[in-house]
Legacy VTK file of the C-alpha trace (Angstrom):
# vtk DataFile Version 3.0
C-alpha trace
ASCII
DATASET POLYDATA
POINTS 604 float
-0.304 -0.240 -0.169
3.196 2.192 0.281
3.156 3.306 -3.098
-0.513 4.429 -3.373
-0.661 7.730 -4.824
-1.425 10.279 -1.857
-4.719 11.226 -3.958
-6.085 7.327 -2.864
-5.192 8.335 0.707
-7.723 11.321 0.366
-10.499 10.092 -0.596
-9.820 6.405 0.726
-12.197 4.620 -1.686
-10.200 4.131 -5.082
-9.177 0.668 -5.187
-5.484 -0.246 -6.035
-6.530 -1.242 -9.773
-8.389 1.565 -10.612
-5.281 3.674 -9.204
-2.871 1.210 -11.372
-5.315 1.603 -14.301
-5.243 5.010 -14.259
-1.686 5.520 -13.797
-1.250 3.129 -16.983
-3.427 5.081 -19.268
-1.842 8.712 -18.124
1.620 7.464 -18.450
1.836 4.538 -20.839
-0.742 4.346 -23.459
-0.119 8.281 -24.244
3.011 7.104 -25.985
3.117 5.075 -29.245
0.718 2.520 -27.437
3.071 1.966 -24.669
1.584 0.274 -21.375
2.353 0.051 -17.894
1.065 -3.438 -17.571
4.241 -4.856 -17.175
5.365 -2.849 -14.432
4.047 -2.969 -10.203
4.312 0.222 -9.238
1.902 -0.651 -6.355
4.544 -3.345 -5.058
6.882 -2.687 -2.471
10.445 -3.903 -3.729
11.619 -7.151 -1.276
14.625 -6.440 -0.014
16.143 -10.015 -0.086
18.798 -11.755 -1.985
17.772 -12.828 -5.732
17.445 -16.721 -5.607
19.496 -18.456 -8.388
16.279 -18.869 -10.558
15.891 -15.306 -10.698
19.248 -14.325 -11.351
19.665 -16.425 -14.574
16.025 -15.081 -15.365
17.224 -11.477 -14.852
20.111 -12.326 -17.073
18.476 -14.202 -20.179
15.978 -11.127 -20.387
18.800 -8.761 -20.844
20.514 -10.671 -23.374
17.602 -11.181 -25.347
16.640 -7.361 -25.319
20.460 -7.036 -26.493
23.294 -9.800 -27.411
25.811 -8.750 -25.030
26.493 -9.294 -21.403
29.422 -8.687 -19.291
29.524 -6.237 -16.437
29.263 -2.889 -13.958
30.445 -1.608 -11.081
28.482 -1.870 -7.276
28.366 1.239 -6.582
27.601 2.548 -2.788
24.145 4.713 -1.440
24.925 7.953 -0.738
27.381 9.077 1.949
29.945 11.657 3.101
32.889 12.123 0.942
35.020 11.305 4.052
34.082 7.689 5.300
34.520 6.373 8.358
35.547 2.895 8.643
35.520 0.646 11.481
38.004 -1.844 9.962
40.980 0.080 11.614
39.149 1.682 14.675
41.161 4.047 16.748
40.750 4.033 20.479
38.725 6.776 22.476
35.210 8.490 21.758
34.340 10.282 18.711
35.985 13.960 19.501
39.046 11.769 19.946
39.101 10.016 17.100
37.847 13.072 15.173
41.063 15.016 16.105
43.394 12.258 15.736
42.297 12.309 12.198
42.572 15.658 11.883
46.070 15.260 12.960
47.003 12.733 10.438
45.547 15.366 7.891
42.615 12.737 7.011
40.015 15.017 7.290
39.936 18.933 6.792
39.399 20.908 9.905
35.767 22.208 10.791
34.831 23.439 14.400
31.052 23.056 13.451
31.869 19.088 12.996
33.954 18.979 16.284
30.909 20.782 18.182
28.752 17.491 16.926
31.615 15.093 17.551
31.049 16.435 21.212
27.131 16.350 21.163
27.571 13.115 20.383
30.380 11.954 22.985
28.131 13.534 25.582
24.996 11.174 24.292
27.539 8.415 24.415
28.170 8.917 28.710
24.611 10.171 28.611
22.873 6.439 27.920
25.988 4.854 28.967
24.460 2.498 32.051
20.860 3.482 30.585
18.280 0.936 30.685
14.831 1.284 28.828
11.876 0.155 31.110
10.391 -1.730 28.206
6.809 -1.131 29.631
3.729 0.950 29.116
1.470 2.659 31.416
-1.715 0.545 31.206
-4.479 2.467 29.451
-8.407 1.945 28.805
-9.583 -0.230 26.051
-10.726 1.428 23.029
-13.959 0.870 21.207
-12.947 0.443 17.167
-15.428 2.643 14.652
-17.239 0.520 12.689
-15.349 0.093 9.105
-12.276 2.089 10.548
-10.619 -0.389 12.744
-8.007 -3.202 11.220
-5.072 -2.087 8.967
-6.844 -0.268 6.616
-8.143 2.404 8.816
-4.468 3.843 9.050
-5.475 4.849 5.519
-9.113 6.085 5.669
-12.135 3.521 4.898
-15.423 4.087 6.256
-15.909 7.678 8.127
-15.288 7.539 11.560
-16.881 9.574 14.191
-14.953 12.520 14.727
-11.958 12.131 17.588
-13.012 13.375 20.913
-11.022 15.974 22.825
-7.850 15.095 24.418
-8.610 15.008 28.561
-6.504 17.128 29.929
-4.890 14.232 31.588
-3.570 12.991 28.568
0.191 14.934 29.339
2.174 14.599 26.670
5.033 12.419 26.791
8.278 13.265 28.340
11.952 11.446 28.159
13.177 10.070 30.962
16.797 10.423 32.020
19.183 9.050 29.751
16.456 8.832 26.911
17.034 12.110 25.229
18.607 11.132 21.975
20.093 13.941 18.874
19.233 15.207 15.671
21.637 16.626 13.642
20.114 18.086 10.294
22.203 20.316 8.055
22.740 20.088 3.863
24.108 17.399 1.672
27.835 16.540 1.984
28.164 18.063 5.714
29.447 15.011 6.907
26.533 13.503 8.668
26.799 9.835 7.620
30.603 10.143 8.826
29.697 11.375 12.249
26.943 8.670 12.934
29.168 6.022 11.584
31.679 7.036 13.944
29.236 6.996 16.652
27.517 3.600 16.342
30.324 1.785 15.861
31.792 3.277 19.061
29.122 3.730 21.027
29.243 0.731 23.574
25.492 -0.335 23.426
24.529 -3.755 22.287
20.977 -3.557 21.464
21.261 -1.094 18.601
20.563 -0.518 15.114
21.397 1.787 12.343
19.455 2.103 9.173
18.076 4.227 6.374
15.223 5.618 7.552
13.184 4.983 4.023
14.173 1.436 4.901
13.126 1.544 8.367
9.815 2.605 7.439
9.442 -0.148 4.391
10.064 -2.587 7.442
7.154 -1.425 9.532
4.651 -0.985 7.002
5.781 -4.741 5.847
5.582 -5.737 9.631
1.510 -4.112 9.444
0.772 -6.121 6.557
1.669 -9.317 8.104
-0.126 -8.165 11.359
-3.405 -7.658 9.330
-3.150 -10.672 7.463
-2.852 -12.496 10.569
-5.205 -10.862 12.509
-8.008 -10.988 9.166
-10.453 -12.745 10.973
-10.285 -10.989 14.251
-12.435 -7.894 14.988
-10.822 -6.606 17.951
-7.537 -6.004 16.160
-7.467 -2.343 15.615
-4.790 -0.365 13.752
-3.566 1.496 16.664
-3.146 -2.237 18.444
-1.293 -3.481 15.259
1.080 -0.016 15.464
1.801 -1.026 18.986
2.658 -4.421 18.550
5.279 -3.847 15.813
6.949 -1.096 17.897
6.994 -3.257 20.134
8.668 -6.246 18.552
11.215 -3.931 17.357
12.244 -2.806 20.695
12.956 -6.223 21.556
15.198 -6.240 18.776
17.311 -3.063 19.222
16.122 0.426 21.891
19.045 2.564 20.346
18.316 3.818 16.840
20.264 5.172 14.524
18.410 6.743 11.557
20.310 7.980 8.668
18.626 10.766 6.046
15.348 11.144 8.170
12.741 12.192 5.734
9.063 11.873 5.507
7.937 11.814 1.709
4.361 9.644 1.778
1.203 10.169 3.648
1.272 6.415 4.444
4.327 7.478 6.351
3.197 10.684 7.804
-0.179 9.185 9.610
1.874 6.663 11.642
4.721 8.532 12.771
3.254 9.742 15.982
1.384 6.469 17.040
4.176 4.135 16.759
7.119 6.465 17.795
4.755 7.184 20.738
4.909 3.492 21.619
8.754 2.888 21.024
9.250 6.485 22.987
7.520 4.666 25.976
8.699 1.544 25.616
12.290 3.515 26.592
13.726 4.024 23.212
16.703 6.388 22.187
16.890 7.716 18.899
19.887 9.451 17.070
19.138 10.707 13.679
20.318 12.546 11.107
18.402 15.217 8.111
18.887 17.510 5.389
15.600 19.254 7.384
14.509 20.502 10.662
11.921 18.809 12.684
9.482 21.627 11.284
9.987 21.424 8.038
9.701 17.235 7.719
7.018 16.444 5.303
6.210 20.306 4.108
3.449 20.802 2.141
2.754 17.074 1.924
-0.898 16.214 1.520
-2.930 16.371 4.854
0.024 17.692 6.757
-1.875 17.967 10.031
-2.136 14.695 10.070
1.384 14.551 10.753
2.045 17.854 12.692
1.576 16.465 16.228
4.856 13.935 15.372
7.074 17.289 15.878
6.902 18.155 18.838
7.183 14.509 20.601
10.276 14.469 17.956
11.617 17.953 19.398
10.890 16.568 22.981
12.837 13.254 22.546
16.530 14.660 20.847
18.299 17.734 20.990
18.124 19.226 17.773
21.238 20.560 16.126
21.831 22.559 13.068
25.004 21.567 11.665
25.710 24.175 9.538
28.520 23.470 7.399
29.138 25.842 4.630
31.510 22.861 2.793
30.762 19.851 0.975
33.196 17.481 1.982
32.153 15.460 -1.078
33.946 17.412 -2.956
37.057 17.857 -0.901
38.126 13.937 -2.587
41.749 13.371 -3.575
40.760 9.950 -5.494
37.851 10.238 -7.970
36.560 6.746 -6.581
36.097 8.709 -3.182
33.054 10.141 -4.174
30.436 6.849 -4.100
27.368 8.219 -4.260
24.834 7.235 -6.806
22.925 9.945 -6.736
24.737 13.629 -7.306
24.121 16.961 -6.710
23.580 19.562 -8.661
24.648 19.937 -11.853
27.685 21.585 -11.458
30.895 20.907 -13.083
32.585 18.769 -10.471
29.322 16.742 -10.766
29.414 16.184 -14.438
33.556 15.217 -14.000
32.463 12.607 -10.890
29.903 11.157 -13.361
32.265 10.829 -16.017
34.965 9.041 -14.140
32.185 6.610 -12.528
31.247 5.366 -15.969
35.009 5.603 -17.264
35.868 3.193 -14.205
33.254 0.928 -15.072
33.900 0.818 -18.586
37.825 0.396 -18.465
37.647 3.527 -20.983
36.095 0.866 -23.979
32.956 2.568 -25.111
30.601 1.945 -28.034
28.597 4.568 -29.278
25.401 4.861 -30.812
24.503 1.187 -30.187
20.540 0.539 -30.741
18.378 -1.236 -28.083
14.927 -2.407 -30.028
11.033 -1.918 -28.627
8.060 -3.089 -29.852
9.773 -2.707 -33.433
11.217 0.818 -32.814
14.615 1.122 -31.635
16.331 3.592 -29.228
19.758 4.852 -29.503
22.436 4.685 -26.887
24.746 7.555 -26.578
27.293 5.681 -25.384
27.939 1.903 -23.231
30.671 -0.227 -22.239
32.062 -1.842 -24.608
32.257 -5.089 -22.577
29.541 -4.237 -19.930
25.832 -4.001 -19.704
26.086 -0.380 -18.806
24.583 2.562 -20.746
24.958 6.427 -20.584
22.262 8.509 -21.301
21.345 12.240 -20.717
18.201 13.515 -19.614
17.161 14.637 -22.768
18.174 11.549 -24.706
15.391 9.509 -22.297
12.986 12.182 -21.408
12.534 14.883 -24.055
11.518 12.189 -27.107
8.377 10.729 -27.281
9.051 7.471 -25.527
7.179 5.299 -23.284
7.042 2.114 -20.395
8.108 -0.247 -23.027
11.326 1.508 -24.401
12.168 1.933 -20.594
11.635 -1.592 -19.976
13.528 -2.318 -22.815
16.661 -0.128 -21.636
16.532 -1.744 -18.190
16.461 -5.383 -19.484
19.484 -4.553 -21.651
21.494 -3.105 -19.079
22.015 -3.831 -15.112
23.243 -0.001 -14.851
21.887 3.552 -16.496
23.941 6.536 -16.119
21.617 10.143 -16.557
23.135 13.203 -16.630
21.845 16.590 -16.117
18.194 15.650 -14.970
16.851 19.570 -14.286
14.614 20.773 -11.956
11.203 20.321 -13.000
8.040 22.536 -12.769
4.275 22.020 -14.379
5.757 23.555 -17.712
7.818 20.675 -18.173
4.646 18.205 -17.836
5.408 15.694 -20.490
8.909 15.431 -19.051
7.996 14.671 -15.569
5.874 12.081 -16.902
8.479 10.384 -18.725
10.473 10.722 -15.997
8.061 9.587 -13.683
7.622 6.417 -15.872
11.656 6.120 -16.079
12.045 5.603 -12.657
9.364 3.201 -12.266
10.584 0.857 -15.091
14.185 1.084 -13.534
13.007 0.322 -10.383
11.041 -2.761 -11.345
13.574 -3.975 -13.462
16.548 -3.848 -10.720
18.487 -1.695 -12.300
21.072 0.729 -11.116
20.971 4.339 -11.601
23.591 6.852 -11.361
22.722 10.279 -11.829
23.359 14.038 -11.516
20.611 16.156 -10.826
19.738 19.723 -9.843
18.238 19.197 -6.578
17.496 16.422 -4.549
14.391 14.184 -5.138
12.006 15.997 -3.025
12.757 19.440 -4.415
13.211 18.184 -7.866
9.987 18.633 -9.042
8.309 22.430 -8.047
4.651 22.424 -7.336
3.331 25.834 -6.023
0.796 26.012 -3.409
-2.056 26.989 -5.657
-1.206 24.167 -8.390
-1.363 21.576 -5.580
-4.766 23.055 -4.329
-6.158 23.172 -7.709
-4.692 20.962 -9.809
-5.891 17.413 -10.856
-2.623 16.167 -12.680
-1.254 13.071 -12.028
2.019 13.510 -11.851
1.635 16.001 -8.767
0.455 12.677 -6.892
2.243 10.039 -8.152
5.743 11.953 -7.690
5.455 10.894 -4.018
6.184 7.657 -5.568
9.259 8.939 -7.956
10.911 10.374 -4.242
10.488 7.028 -2.547
11.966 5.655 -5.329
14.529 7.685 -5.769
15.869 7.354 -2.230
15.443 3.792 -2.305
17.695 3.196 -5.103
20.457 4.957 -3.399
20.075 2.655 -0.265
21.880 -0.145 1.272
19.504 -2.783 0.695
18.333 -2.033 -2.831
21.806 -1.907 -4.044
23.000 -5.030 -2.577
20.182 -6.700 -3.853
20.901 -5.478 -7.086
24.478 -6.561 -7.106
23.751 -9.940 -5.969
21.262 -10.716 -9.164
24.408 -10.495 -11.543
25.791 -13.390 -12.829
29.237 -14.097 -12.019
30.299 -12.879 -15.288
28.574 -9.733 -15.338
29.563 -9.305 -11.748
33.953 -9.822 -12.129
34.039 -8.125 -15.308
33.444 -4.966 -14.310
36.780 -5.360 -12.111
40.526 -5.149 -12.695
40.898 -8.105 -11.109
44.848 -7.784 -11.192
44.551 -4.393 -9.272
41.801 -3.976 -7.656
41.113 -1.090 -5.172
40.215 -0.567 -1.592
36.689 0.071 -2.354
36.466 -2.841 -4.938
37.286 -5.529 -1.942
34.520 -3.274 -0.156
32.230 -3.582 -2.789
32.810 -7.104 -3.779
32.212 -8.048 -0.252
29.106 -6.859 -0.260
28.056 -9.582 -2.601
29.670 -12.638 -0.843
28.820 -11.838 2.590
25.002 -12.536 1.702
24.181 -12.789 5.763
25.913 -9.706 6.630
27.698 -11.158 9.332
31.137 -9.768 8.662
32.624 -13.390 7.692
32.400 -15.627 4.658
30.626 -19.236 5.415
31.832 -22.052 3.248
28.394 -21.633 1.123
29.209 -18.239 0.462
33.022 -19.251 -0.013
31.679 -21.552 -2.638
29.964 -18.687 -4.436
32.939 -16.636 -4.751
35.002 -19.900 -6.020
31.843 -20.226 -8.441
32.310 -16.937 -10.124
35.944 -16.614 -10.489
36.003 -20.530 -11.916
33.298 -18.682 -14.408
35.215 -15.765 -14.881
38.810 -17.541 -15.510
37.474 -20.952 -17.199
33.753 -19.807 -18.465
31.957 -22.473 -16.411
30.930 -22.941 -12.928
31.919 -26.909 -11.957
33.708 -26.241 -8.970
34.764 -29.835 -7.960
34.787 -30.845 -4.515
39.142 -31.238 -4.673
39.383 -27.489 -5.836
37.275 -26.039 -3.481
39.183 -27.845 -0.904
42.319 -26.626 -2.131
41.026 -22.870 -2.006
39.783 -23.377 0.978
43.201 -24.405 2.535
44.879 -21.299 0.603
42.312 -18.818 1.978
41.331 -19.756 5.198
44.512 -18.707 7.006
43.882 -19.722 10.708
41.744 -22.361 9.924
38.782 -21.389 11.588
35.954 -22.523 8.703
34.909 -18.688 7.758
36.660 -16.267 5.979
37.010 -12.643 7.197
37.351 -9.703 5.355
41.286 -9.472 5.463
41.918 -12.829 4.375
39.227 -12.153 1.405
41.379 -9.126 0.596
44.722 -11.075 1.296
43.579 -13.891 -1.443
42.177 -11.759 -3.730
45.003 -9.174 -4.178
47.525 -12.189 -5.133
45.857 -12.740 -8.585
48.358 -14.884 -9.931
47.554 -17.631 -7.095
43.894 -17.888 -8.672
45.230 -18.064 -11.871
47.712 -20.915 -11.074
44.673 -22.715 -9.097
41.971 -22.503 -11.520
44.217 -21.909 -14.726
43.656 -25.537 -16.312
40.197 -26.626 -14.226
LINES 1 605
604 0 1 2 3 4 5 6 7 8 9 10 11 12 13 14 15 16 17 18 19 20 21 22 23 24 25 26 27 28 29 30 31 32 33 34 35 36 37 38 39 40 41 42 43 44 45 46 47 48 49 50 51 52 53 54 55 56 57 58 59 60 61 62 63 64 65 66 67 68 69 70 71 72 73 74 75 76 77 78 79 80 81 82 83 84 85 86 87 88 89 90 91 92 93 94 95 96 97 98 99 100 101 102 103 104 105 106 107 108 109 110 111 112 113 114 115 116 117 118 119 120 121 122 123 124 125 126 127 128 129 130 131 132 133 134 135 136 137 138 139 140 141 142 143 144 145 146 147 148 149 150 151 152 153 154 155 156 157 158 159 160 161 162 163 164 165 166 167 168 169 170 171 172 173 174 175 176 177 178 179 180 181 182 183 184 185 186 187 188 189 190 191 192 193 194 195 196 197 198 199 200 201 202 203 204 205 206 207 208 209 210 211 212 213 214 215 216 217 218 219 220 221 222 223 224 225 226 227 228 229 230 231 232 233 234 235 236 237 238 239 240 241 242 243 244 245 246 247 248 249 250 251 252 253 254 255 256 257 258 259 260 261 262 263 264 265 266 267 268 269 270 271 272 273 274 275 276 277 278 279 280 281 282 283 284 285 286 287 288 289 290 291 292 293 294 295 296 297 298 299 300 301 302 303 304 305 306 307 308 309 310 311 312 313 314 315 316 317 318 319 320 321 322 323 324 325 326 327 328 329 330 331 332 333 334 335 336 337 338 339 340 341 342 343 344 345 346 347 348 349 350 351 352 353 354 355 356 357 358 359 360 361 362 363 364 365 366 367 368 369 370 371 372 373 374 375 376 377 378 379 380 381 382 383 384 385 386 387 388 389 390 391 392 393 394 395 396 397 398 399 400 401 402 403 404 405 406 407 408 409 410 411 412 413 414 415 416 417 418 419 420 421 422 423 424 425 426 427 428 429 430 431 432 433 434 435 436 437 438 439 440 441 442 443 444 445 446 447 448 449 450 451 452 453 454 455 456 457 458 459 460 461 462 463 464 465 466 467 468 469 470 471 472 473 474 475 476 477 478 479 480 481 482 483 484 485 486 487 488 489 490 491 492 493 494 495 496 497 498 499 500 501 502 503 504 505 506 507 508 509 510 511 512 513 514 515 516 517 518 519 520 521 522 523 524 525 526 527 528 529 530 531 532 533 534 535 536 537 538 539 540 541 542 543 544 545 546 547 548 549 550 551 552 553 554 555 556 557 558 559 560 561 562 563 564 565 566 567 568 569 570 571 572 573 574 575 576 577 578 579 580 581 582 583 584 585 586 587 588 589 590 591 592 593 594 595 596 597 598 599 600 601 602 603
């Protein structure tokens, strides 16, 4: 339900099929009879490794769309330029480590960041020894209005009686001693992720979780959906009951919640924020968050924003809000082209254009074809540039959205390439309605084909499409309401979950073909590790190691028939300490000596 447009929630009566039908009509059929029938805009992306059969099917579709096949560089989600890595930790707290890094010349001097590091250290001391109570005050049972209960009561339904005025005794929640968290906000590139990563790695709390806020909300809605299915036959399970159950389940997993990129873009998120966080806070959760916006600007100009407004004072009560105020974009201070590992670069400046081109040259190894054509329903779409030995394409926004292309054309591109670069996405308005419509369809299609998008844009996703208050009030244009979904998907396509799943869906030849295996960089090792550590526990078990060796064998010898004898030989070489699992250091040491791999597998 998270990808229904806000118009659906406003009325509470349109069915999913009606919304999908209208989108098909507006976004697909307008262009050369194209259809969105193969798109599933209402389905949420599944953050799980694709099974082998699905991987093979995806690769086969790409080969059928275009008779080529090989590689792409696994790029990481938006992060600060100076990345914090726990692989070589320094002793002390955040500020001490920060000052040591400054003394070593690893980072630029910034008093604003020093202030933030001090605040994070103070927070760590504050919650040292803190223990959440994990219980809630008992409340009288509330009756469920007819037609308004259950999961879909969150989003409307039959009209419910107006809410009763709050009693004076219902005082707002207040944090207990040691519970108040921190909300750091500032513009892009101010080091928020860098500081959050350092805090998370150094905080001596075992019950903790660090997650992109968008991914966390996806998890919340997934859990709510499961609760709804499990309680479909019960009449006494209200929406509030299910939200409380989900919050309680999450608290059992972690009470220190570290949210990166705290943003609210969907009404489906906005209307449950106060409900779920009131339970989390009452149970004792501590929240540390980074955001591009102050709390009072969250969900600004969003549909039915009054439903969201009560959450803002709650967030401000349970966190110390601090404006980082840095004026330097640290992502632009890199001394190496591959230090900037974003996939969504803003703005459309010269530095960003150079960074995008450097990324493309890196994954293509400088070997590029021009004018390749992809066929779509008897028509041909010209690809300005693509990697010679990789399923990687480079377009401009004009190439894809200023021409009369539709969903079928974008599907052909998504099936032919596992990575698509798009340069110079401009700020959009209702004056460019056709381009907006095509861009929405493009993002829907790339998302559904699990294609990686690497792009430069004038602005972050939320303000990229400007709609005036008057247009928002009076217009019935579907583009305005569909844009929330586009923002959501653009953000998710930058997330670790999306990128990891995409990386793991590639064939071994496609994946390894993007690297120069004889000269891997430190970033290459980290990106490759993401594919093989499929349970994300920091080690490769024997099954995961088997996949790595099969990929290497396929790259070297053209088949995946890894014998038990060869597997045992490789394990003996890789597993230095003979503990039955492979650490990152062992993984890196093995791949650093490619001559050993060649000699071991050369004749297999």
